[in-house]
N, C-alpha and C positions, 0 to 999 in steps of 0.2 A: 534600550529598555532593560529593566532589572526585574527582580522577583516581585516588584510591586504590581506587575502585570502578568501573573502566571498563566491566566486563561488566554490572553491575547497571543502570547508567544507560542502556544500550542495550537491555537485555532487559526491564526493567520496563514501559516504555510499550507495547512490543509484546505482552507477556504480558497487560496489562490489556485491550488490544484483543481478543486471542484469548479471554480469559475471558468477555467479553460475548457472543462468538459461541457459546462452549461452553454458556453458560447460556441460550441463546435460547429453548428450550421453557419453561423455568421462568419467564423474564421475561415471556413471553406470558401464562402463567397468572396471574402476579402482576398484570400490567397489566389483564387482564380482570376480575380480582377487585376491583380498586379503580376500575374504570371509566376507565382511561387508555389512549389509543390507543398500541398497541405501537410504532408508527413513531417515536414521540418518544424511544424508547430510544436511537436512533442519535445524537440530539443529546447525550444524557448521555454516551454512549460517546466521541464525538469531543471533547467538552469535557474529559473525564477524560484522554484521551491528550494533548491540548494542554497541560493543566495539568502533567502529568508531564514532557513535553518541556521546558517552560519551567523547571521546577524543576531539571532536570539540564542545562540549556543550556550552562552554563560548562564542562561536562565534555566537550563535543563538539569536541575540538580539530580534527577533520577538517573542520568547517564554518567554520573561521576563514580558510581559504584561498579567496580570491575566484576565481570562474571567468572564463575569457576569453569574450568575446561570440561569437567564432568557434566556440568549443567548444559553446556553448549552441545555436548554429544547427544543428550536427550532432546535438545532443541532441534538438532539436525534430523533425528528420527521423526520427530513430530512434523517437521517441515516436509519430509518425504511423504508422510502419511497424507498431509493436506494436498500435496501435489497429485497423489494417486486419486484421491477423491475428486479433485478439480477436473481431471481429464476424463472422468467416467462419462458415458452417454447419459443425458438427462431428458426426461419428457418435457413437453411444452410448459406444463404447470410449474416446473421447477426453475423456470427462467423468467426474466422480466423483459417485457417489450417483444418486438418482433424477432424472428430468427436472424442471427447475424451471419451473413454470407462472407466467406473468406475472400481476401484479395491479396495479391502479392505486392507488398509495400516496396520491394526493391526492383520491380519490373520496370525496365526502361532506364535504369540508372547505370552509370559506369561503376566499375568494381570498387573504386575508391569511395565514391559517395555511398554505395551500398554498405560497405564495411563500416563507414563512419556512422550511418544511421542505425544499423543493427547494433553496433557497439554501444551507442548512446542509449538505445532502447533497452537493451539487456542490463547494462550497468545501472541505468536509472531505476529500472524496476527492482533490481537486486540490492542496490546500496542506498538509494535515496528514498524511494517510496516506503520501504519498511520502517525507516526511522520516522518519517513524517506521519505515517498512519498509526504506528504504535504510540507515539507521543500523544496523538489526538484520541484514538479510540480506547486504548488500554490505560495509559497514564492519566489522561484527563477525563474522558466521558465515563469510563467504568467506575472510577472513584468518585466523580462528581455526582453520579446518581445517588450515591450513599450520603455524600456530604459536600455542600458547596465549597467548603474549605478542603478541596480534594488532596492537597499536598500533605494534610495532616493524617490521611488515611493510609495505613500500611497496606500494601497489596494483599497480604494474606488475610486481612480483615474484611476484604470486599465481600459483600453478600452474594448469594447465588442469584438473587433478583437483579442486582446491578450487572453481574456477569452476563446474564441472559439478555437483558435489555440492550446492553452495549453490543452484544453479538448480533441481535436482531437488526439494530440500526446499521451495523457494519455490513450485514447481508444485503440490505436495501441499496447499498452503494454499488453492488455488483450485479451484472446481468445474470450470472449464474447464482441466484440468491441462496439456493439450498447449499451449494458448495461453500458460499460465503458465510453462511450461518455456521457450518461445521468449522470453518477456519477461524471464525471469530471466537467460538467456544474454546477451541484448542489454544489459540494464542492467549486468550484470557486466563485459562487455567495455568498456562506456563508462567504468566506474570504473578498469579495468585500463589502458586506453589513455590516458585524460586525467588520471588520478591526482588527480582532484578529485571529491568526493562530490556536489557540487552539479550535476554534469553528469548522472549517472543520476537524481538527484532531479528535475531539470528535465524529463528525458525521461519519467519516471514521471508527473509532474504534467500534461504534455501529453496523455499517454494517458488518464489518469483524468478530467481536466477535459473533454476533448472527448468521451469516452465518456459522461459524465454529460449533456452537452448533447444528444448524439445520442439517448440514452435518452428524455429529456424530449420531444424533437421527434417521435420515431418511436413512442413508447409501448412500447418493448421493455423493460418493467419487470423481466423475468426476469433481466436482467444485474445487478440490484441485489438 
């Protein structure tokens, strides 16, 4: 596909990711029936998203603009701020659904399998998910709210209304919706201010990557 389908190329990888989440209970039943550890579904999910991103890569004109090192430094600070907000304790009203209880995803696995799964989980969250989500939420949704011809909208011209709407929708994707709302606003502002999608991608990568490392070190598996 080419730029004749700019919406599809940004929606399909995200939709595939969400489909895996939506089919979670069914995938658990399927894995149990064939004797496969359900945790490996994440590997299939992230490989699927990566494959789709690579297939559509030439379509992502916003990723052809190289970021400035100084801008990435600010992005790193923003990513750390979002990480700090993310791991704060939250009351029940600031979360969606039932409380998530932690489980050890590497319990019962040999060391090689554990290292493979954890590496895939952290690298997927840090390198692939930020690109997929920023292409969808910031590049597409945030600009599309202002104009259906979203590629014609410069990021710095995005209205506050569009930024807030996209951040609210982004928040609803996460169990910690209040933290997600904050993250959505921060990433949206980065795109609006620096006019380069790699800046919020980098901030998002810092947040997700360090969160993954923190989860492994502290055993707070409920964040996954």
